[in-house]
C-alpha positions as CSV (number, residue, x, y, z in Angstrom):
1,X,-19.2,8.2,-38.5
2,X,-20.0,5.2,-36.4
3,X,-23.1,5.3,-34.2
4,X,-22.4,5.8,-30.5
5,X,-21.6,2.6,-28.7
6,X,-21.9,0.3,-31.8
7,X,-21.0,-3.3,-31.2
8,X,-18.7,-4.8,-33.8
9,X,-16.1,-7.4,-34.3
10,X,-14.1,-7.1,-31.1
11,X,-10.4,-6.5,-31.5
12,X,-8.1,-7.5,-28.6
13,X,-6.6,-5.0,-26.2
14,X,-3.2,-5.0,-27.8
15,X,-4.6,-4.8,-31.3
16,X,-6.5,-1.7,-30.2
17,X,-3.6,0.0,-28.5
18,X,-1.1,-0.8,-31.3
19,X,-3.4,0.8,-33.8
20,X,-3.4,4.0,-31.7
21,X,-7.0,3.5,-30.6
22,X,-8.1,5.1,-27.3
23,X,-9.2,2.5,-24.8
24,X,-11.4,3.9,-22.1
25,X,-11.5,2.0,-18.8
26,X,-14.2,1.9,-16.2
27,X,-14.4,3.7,-12.9
28,X,-15.2,3.3,-9.2
29,X,-16.8,0.2,-7.8
30,X,-15.8,-0.1,-4.2
31,X,-16.3,3.5,-3.1
32,X,-19.5,3.9,-5.3
33,X,-21.1,0.6,-4.2
34,X,-20.2,1.4,-0.5
35,X,-22.2,4.7,-0.9
36,X,-25.0,2.8,-2.5
37,X,-25.1,0.3,0.4
38,X,-23.6,-2.8,-1.2
39,X,-20.0,-2.9,0.0
40,X,-18.7,-2.7,3.6
41,X,-16.0,-0.1,4.2
42,X,-12.9,-1.5,5.9
43,X,-13.1,-4.9,4.4
44,X,-13.6,-3.6,0.8
45,X,-14.4,-7.0,-0.5
46,X,-16.7,-7.7,-3.5
47,X,-19.3,-10.1,-2.1
48,X,-21.9,-7.9,-3.9
49,X,-21.4,-9.9,-7.1
50,X,-23.2,-12.8,-5.4
51,X,-25.3,-10.9,-2.8
52,X,-26.4,-8.1,-5.0
53,X,-25.6,-8.9,-8.6
54,X,-28.2,-6.5,-10.0
55,X,-26.3,-3.6,-8.3
56,X,-23.0,-4.6,-9.9
57,X,-24.6,-5.3,-13.3
58,X,-26.2,-1.8,-13.2
59,X,-22.9,-0.1,-12.4
60,X,-21.2,-2.0,-15.3
61,X,-24.0,-0.9,-17.6
62,X,-23.6,2.7,-16.5
63,X,-19.9,2.7,-17.3
64,X,-20.6,1.0,-20.7
65,X,-23.1,3.6,-21.6
66,X,-20.7,6.3,-20.5
67,X,-18.1,5.1,-23.0
68,X,-16.0,2.4,-21.3
69,X,-14.8,-0.3,-23.6
70,X,-13.3,-2.4,-20.8
71,X,-15.4,-4.2,-18.2
72,X,-13.1,-5.0,-15.4
73,X,-14.2,-7.9,-13.2
74,X,-15.2,-6.7,-9.7
75,X,-12.6,-8.9,-8.0
76,X,-10.6,-6.4,-6.0
77,X,-9.4,-8.2,-2.8
78,X,-11.2,-11.3,-4.0
79,X,-8.3,-13.6,-3.2
80,X,-8.4,-16.5,-0.7
81,X,-6.5,-14.5,2.0
82,X,-9.3,-12.0,2.1
83,X,-12.4,-14.0,1.3
84,X,-11.5,-17.5,2.5
85,X,-13.9,-20.1,1.0
86,X,-16.0,-17.6,-0.9
87,X,-13.2,-16.4,-3.2
88,X,-13.8,-18.9,-6.1
89,X,-17.6,-18.2,-6.3
90,X,-17.0,-14.5,-6.1
91,X,-14.4,-14.5,-8.9
92,X,-16.6,-16.7,-11.2
93,X,-19.7,-14.6,-10.6
94,X,-17.7,-11.4,-11.3
95,X,-16.5,-12.7,-14.6
96,X,-20.0,-13.7,-15.6
97,X,-21.4,-10.2,-14.8
98,X,-18.6,-8.4,-16.7
99,X,-19.0,-10.7,-19.7
100,X,-22.8,-10.2,-19.8
101,X,-22.5,-6.4,-19.9
102,X,-19.5,-6.4,-22.2
103,X,-21.6,-8.3,-24.7
104,X,-24.0,-5.4,-25.0
105,X,-21.3,-3.2,-26.6
106,X,-17.8,-3.1,-28.1
107,X,-16.2,-3.9,-24.7
108,X,-13.6,-6.4,-23.5
109,X,-13.5,-8.2,-20.2
110,X,-10.4,-7.8,-18.0
111,X,-9.8,-10.2,-15.1
112,X,-8.4,-8.2,-12.2
113,X,-6.1,-9.0,-9.2
114,X,-4.5,-6.7,-6.7
115,X,-1.9,-6.7,-3.9
116,X,-2.3,-9.3,-1.2
117,X,-2.9,-8.6,2.5
118,X,0.2,-10.7,3.5
119,X,3.1,-9.2,1.5
120,X,3.8,-6.5,4.0
121,X,4.2,-9.0,6.8
122,X,5.6,-12.2,5.2
123,X,6.9,-11.5,1.7
124,X,6.4,-15.2,1.0
125,X,6.7,-15.4,-2.8
126,X,5.5,-18.9,-3.1
127,X,2.4,-18.3,-1.0
128,X,1.6,-15.0,-2.7
129,X,2.0,-16.4,-6.2
130,X,-0.4,-19.2,-5.2
131,X,-3.1,-16.7,-4.4
132,X,-2.6,-15.0,-7.7
133,X,-2.6,-18.3,-9.5
134,X,-5.9,-19.3,-8.0
135,X,-7.7,-16.2,-9.4
136,X,-5.9,-16.7,-12.7
137,X,-7.3,-20.2,-13.0
138,X,-10.9,-18.8,-12.7
139,X,-10.1,-16.1,-15.3
140,X,-8.8,-18.7,-17.7
141,X,-11.9,-20.9,-17.1
142,X,-14.1,-17.9,-17.8
143,X,-12.1,-16.8,-20.9
144,X,-11.5,-13.2,-20.0
145,X,-9.9,-11.1,-22.8
146,X,-6.9,-9.8,-20.9
147,X,-5.6,-9.5,-17.3
148,X,-4.9,-6.5,-15.0
149,X,-2.8,-6.6,-11.9
150,X,-3.6,-3.3,-10.1
151,X,-3.1,-1.4,-6.9
152,X,0.4,-2.5,-5.9
153,X,2.4,-0.4,-3.4
154,X,5.5,-2.5,-3.9
155,X,7.0,-3.2,-7.2
156,X,8.4,-6.6,-6.1
157,X,4.9,-7.9,-5.4
158,X,3.7,-6.4,-8.7
159,X,6.5,-8.2,-10.6
160,X,5.4,-11.5,-8.9
161,X,1.8,-10.8,-10.1
162,X,3.0,-10.2,-13.7
163,X,5.1,-13.4,-13.6
164,X,2.0,-15.4,-12.6
165,X,-0.4,-13.8,-15.1
166,X,2.2,-14.4,-17.9
167,X,1.6,-18.1,-17.4
168,X,-1.6,-17.6,-19.4
169,X,-1.9,-16.7,-23.0
170,X,-3.7,-13.4,-22.3
171,X,-2.1,-9.9,-22.5
172,X,-1.1,-8.5,-19.1
173,X,-1.5,-4.9,-17.8
174,X,-0.2,-3.8,-14.5
175,X,-0.8,-0.6,-12.5
176,X,0.8,0.6,-9.3
177,X,-0.9,2.8,-6.7
178,X,2.1,5.1,-6.3
179,X,2.9,8.8,-6.8
180,X,5.9,10.6,-8.1
181,X,8.0,9.5,-5.0
182,X,7.8,5.9,-6.0
183,X,6.8,2.7,-4.2
184,X,6.9,2.0,-0.5
185,X,10.5,0.8,-0.8
186,X,11.5,4.1,-2.6
187,X,11.8,2.5,-6.1
188,X,11.3,5.3,-8.5
189,X,8.3,5.3,-10.9
190,X,10.7,5.0,-13.9
191,X,12.4,2.0,-12.3
192,X,9.1,0.4,-11.4
193,X,8.0,0.6,-15.0
194,X,11.2,-0.9,-16.3
195,X,11.0,-3.8,-13.9
196,X,7.3,-4.5,-14.8
197,X,8.0,-4.5,-18.5
198,X,11.0,-6.8,-18.1
199,X,8.7,-9.1,-16.1
200,X,6.5,-9.3,-19.2
201,X,3.8,-6.6,-18.9
202,X,2.6,-5.2,-22.2
203,X,0.7,-2.3,-20.5
204,X,2.0,-0.4,-17.5
205,X,0.8,2.6,-15.4
206,X,-0.8,3.7,-12.2
207,X,-4.2,3.5,-10.6
208,X,-6.0,4.8,-7.4
209,X,-4.4,6.6,-4.4
210,X,-3.8,9.9,-6.2
211,X,-5.9,12.4,-8.2
212,X,-5.5,13.0,-11.9
213,X,-2.8,15.7,-11.8
214,X,-0.5,13.7,-9.5
215,X,-1.1,10.5,-11.4
216,X,-0.1,12.1,-14.7
217,X,3.1,13.4,-13.1
218,X,3.8,9.8,-12.2
219,X,3.0,8.6,-15.6
220,X,5.5,11.0,-17.1
221,X,8.2,9.7,-14.9
222,X,7.3,6.1,-15.9
223,X,7.4,7.0,-19.5
224,X,10.8,8.7,-19.1
225,X,12.2,5.6,-17.3
226,X,11.1,3.3,-20.1
227,X,12.6,5.6,-22.7
228,X,16.0,5.7,-20.9
229,X,16.0,2.0,-20.7
230,X,15.1,1.6,-24.4
231,X,11.9,-0.3,-23.6
232,X,8.5,0.1,-25.1
233,X,5.1,-0.5,-23.5
234,X,1.6,0.8,-23.7
235,X,0.7,3.3,-21.0
236,X,-2.4,3.2,-18.8
237,X,-3.7,5.6,-16.1
238,X,-6.8,5.2,-13.8
239,X,-6.6,7.8,-11.1
240,X,-9.0,8.8,-8.3
241,X,-11.9,11.0,-9.1
242,X,-10.8,13.3,-6.3
243,X,-8.4,16.1,-6.0
244,X,-5.5,15.2,-3.7
245,X,-2.7,17.8,-4.0
246,X,-2.1,17.8,-0.3
247,X,-1.7,14.1,0.3
248,X,1.6,12.4,1.1
249,X,3.3,9.3,-0.3
250,X,0.5,7.0,0.9
251,X,-2.1,8.9,-1.1
252,X,-5.6,9.6,-0.2
253,X,-5.8,6.9,2.5
254,X,-3.8,9.2,4.7
255,X,-6.2,12.1,4.3
256,X,-8.5,12.9,7.3
257,X,-11.5,12.7,5.0
258,X,-10.9,9.1,3.9
259,X,-13.1,7.3,3.3
260,X,-16.4,9.0,4.3
261,X,-15.8,12.7,3.8
262,X,-14.2,12.9,0.3
263,X,-17.2,14.5,-1.4
264,X,-15.7,18.0,-1.2
265,X,-12.8,16.8,-3.2
266,X,-14.7,15.4,-6.2
267,X,-13.4,16.4,-9.6
268,X,-15.8,18.1,-11.9
269,X,-16.6,16.6,-15.4
270,X,-14.6,19.6,-16.8
271,X,-11.6,18.6,-14.7
272,X,-11.8,15.1,-16.1
273,X,-12.0,16.4,-19.7
274,X,-8.7,18.3,-19.0
275,X,-7.2,15.2,-17.5
276,X,-8.2,13.1,-20.5
277,X,-6.7,15.5,-23.0
278,X,-3.4,15.8,-21.0
279,X,-3.2,12.0,-20.7
280,X,-3.7,11.6,-24.4
281,X,-1.1,14.3,-25.1
282,X,1.3,12.4,-22.9
283,X,0.9,9.4,-25.0
284,X,-1.4,7.4,-22.7
285,X,-4.0,5.4,-24.7
286,X,-5.6,3.4,-21.9
287,X,-7.4,6.1,-19.9
288,X,-9.9,5.4,-17.1
289,X,-10.5,6.0,-13.5
290,X,-10.6,4.3,-10.0
291,X,-12.2,5.2,-6.7
292,X,-14.5,8.2,-6.9
293,X,-14.7,8.0,-10.7
294,X,-18.4,8.0,-11.5
295,X,-20.0,7.2,-14.9
296,X,-20.3,10.9,-15.7
297,X,-16.5,11.2,-15.3
298,X,-16.0,8.4,-17.8
299,X,-18.4,10.1,-20.1
300,X,-16.3,13.2,-19.8
301,X,-13.3,11.2,-21.1
302,X,-15.3,9.9,-24.0
303,X,-16.6,13.3,-24.9
304,X,-13.2,15.0,-24.7
305,X,-11.7,12.3,-26.9
306,X,-14.6,12.0,-29.3
307,X,-12.8,13.6,-32.2
308,X,-10.0,10.9,-31.9
309,X,-12.5,8.0,-31.4
310,X,-15.0,9.2,-34.0
311,X,-18.1,8.7,-31.9
312,X,-19.9,9.6,-28.7
313,X,-21.2,7.2,-26.1
314,X,-24.9,6.6,-25.6
315,X,-24.9,8.6,-22.3
316,X,-24.0,11.8,-24.3
317,X,-27.5,11.8,-25.8
318,X,-28.7,13.7,-22.7
319,X,-25.6,15.9,-22.3
320,X,-24.8,19.1,-24.2
321,X,-21.2,19.9,-24.8
322,X,-19.7,22.5,-22.4
323,X,-23.1,23.4,-21.0
324,X,-24.8,23.9,-24.4
325,X,-28.0,22.4,-23.0
326,X,-28.5,25.5,-20.9
327,X,-29.6,27.6,-23.8
328,X,-33.2,26.7,-22.9
329,X,-33.0,28.0,-19.3
330,X,-35.2,30.9,-18.3
331,X,-32.5,32.6,-16.3
332,X,-30.1,34.7,-18.5
333,X,-27.2,34.3,-16.1
334,X,-27.6,30.6,-16.3
335,X,-27.9,30.7,-20.1
336,X,-24.6,32.6,-20.1
337,X,-22.9,29.5,-18.7
338,X,-23.3,27.6,-22.0
339,X,-19.7,28.3,-23.0
340,X,-16.4,26.6,-23.1
341,X,-14.6,29.6,-21.5
342,X,-16.9,29.4,-18.5
343,X,-16.4,25.8,-17.6
344,X,-12.7,25.7,-18.5
345,X,-12.0,28.7,-16.4
346,X,-9.2,27.8,-13.9
347,X,-11.0,29.8,-11.1
348,X,-13.7,27.2,-11.1
349,X,-11.4,24.7,-9.4
350,X,-8.5,27.0,-8.4
351,X,-8.8,26.0,-4.7
352,X,-8.8,22.3,-4.3
353,X,-9.0,22.1,-0.5
354,X,-12.2,20.7,1.1
355,X,-13.1,24.3,2.3
356,X,-13.1,25.6,-1.3
357,X,-16.2,27.4,-2.6
358,X,-16.8,27.5,-6.4
359,X,-20.1,29.3,-6.5
360,X,-18.6,32.8,-6.6
361,X,-16.2,32.2,-9.5
362,X,-18.8,30.2,-11.4
363,X,-21.4,32.9,-11.1
364,X,-19.1,35.7,-12.1
365,X,-17.7,33.8,-15.0
366,X,-21.2,33.4,-16.3
367,X,-21.9,37.1,-16.1
368,X,-18.7,37.9,-17.8
369,X,-19.9,36.6,-21.1
370,X,-23.6,37.7,-21.6
371,X,-23.1,37.5,-25.4
372,X,-23.0,33.7,-25.1
373,X,-26.4,33.5,-23.5
374,X,-28.7,33.3,-26.5
375,X,-27.3,30.3,-28.3
376,X,-28.0,32.0,-31.6
377,X,-24.8,31.5,-33.4
378,X,-22.1,29.0,-34.0
379,X,-22.6,25.4,-33.1
380,X,-25.6,26.1,-30.8
381,X,-27.6,27.5,-33.6
382,X,-27.1,24.6,-36.0
383,X,-30.5,23.0,-35.3
384,X,-30.6,21.0,-38.5
385,X,-27.5,19.0,-37.6
386,X,-27.9,15.7,-35.8
387,X,-26.9,15.6,-32.1
388,X,-23.8,13.6,-32.7
389,X,-22.5,15.7,-35.6
390,X,-23.2,18.8,-33.7
391,X,-21.4,17.6,-30.6
392,X,-18.4,16.3,-32.4
393,X,-18.1,19.6,-34.3
394,X,-18.2,21.5,-31.1
395,X,-15.6,19.2,-29.6
396,X,-13.2,19.9,-32.5
397,X,-13.9,23.7,-32.1
398,X,-13.3,23.5,-28.4
399,X,-10.1,21.7,-28.9
400,X,-8.9,24.4,-31.3
401,X,-9.9,27.2,-28.9
402,X,-8.0,25.6,-26.0
403,X,-5.0,25.2,-28.2
404,X,-5.1,28.9,-29.4
405,X,-5.6,30.2,-25.9
406,X,-2.5,28.4,-24.7
407,X,-0.3,30.2,-27.3
408,X,1.4,33.4,-26.1
């Protein structure tokens, strides 16, 4: 088994996906760096790559340690229409930071663009494509490994982005920030996927605006649309790290908690393990996150899919599978929580509204299984095994248990 996070000869993004490899994306930059005091809400522009490069570098490193093998450039809204004269320096600095960190592991660098601020008002294809092309020129100069066009509300503008990015020799991924209802012009997710693949995208999917469950519903519709059209593409999903079952077509930006009160909606690491498994079972092989997706969420993806990947990330060195690290706790009711059945209990996150309280169900679940509290049998008692071997063994057992519990 390969050591965690081992650098090696780097395969390209399409080579990885075509071989069936799981590619783990990164997570939240704008929301996370705003909380840390490096990004201004409202503008949501990435000057931090120049003003506070250490903060951006640190976040890249945290995602790399957690299991990401794509370092996406922090270039969201870094086009000339949003940043005026600073756009070129910001894009170049973002590429350098991503490349520096990617070089410390088996990670690729993805140059990222997003929807423009002018499409809604002007729909000037020539002007909008010029903005995309400016960023592309920097990405080509900096030799990024592949390209991502993300966060598009309108498939027409996303198609324009793909057409520009295809002018390079790099693979192109594109994700839309839509839910099951489709884009803002009511184009269905299936039709959006078809148009994007016909435009030249090799990887298609969704990112941001909606939580994991909703995003996977949209991915299923995209997949069905491609199958009906007889088209093939790799699938990619990078949802919010928040639960958003009550939001409308615009996604979380329409919620009253956006953007400063979303903490009560944060997904648990166990929610994200469930999401990772469901995404994998759907056929998605590029799995990551967007706003609200912290490094520990990315680690949850890497841990859930460790049996498929064959290794754990460095950040798992300090994390026991399904609470197994609690076996040393002095309180028996806390030791009782070192069990898959506790943390995968649907009562833990049954109520997803901001007023939900999980302490009650969590506490009672722990008391329901006192026999699990001693850590004296099964994987928890295999003290001679190495950490990674133990963890991977537990992950396989957990997978089998979940599978058997689903059967009638």
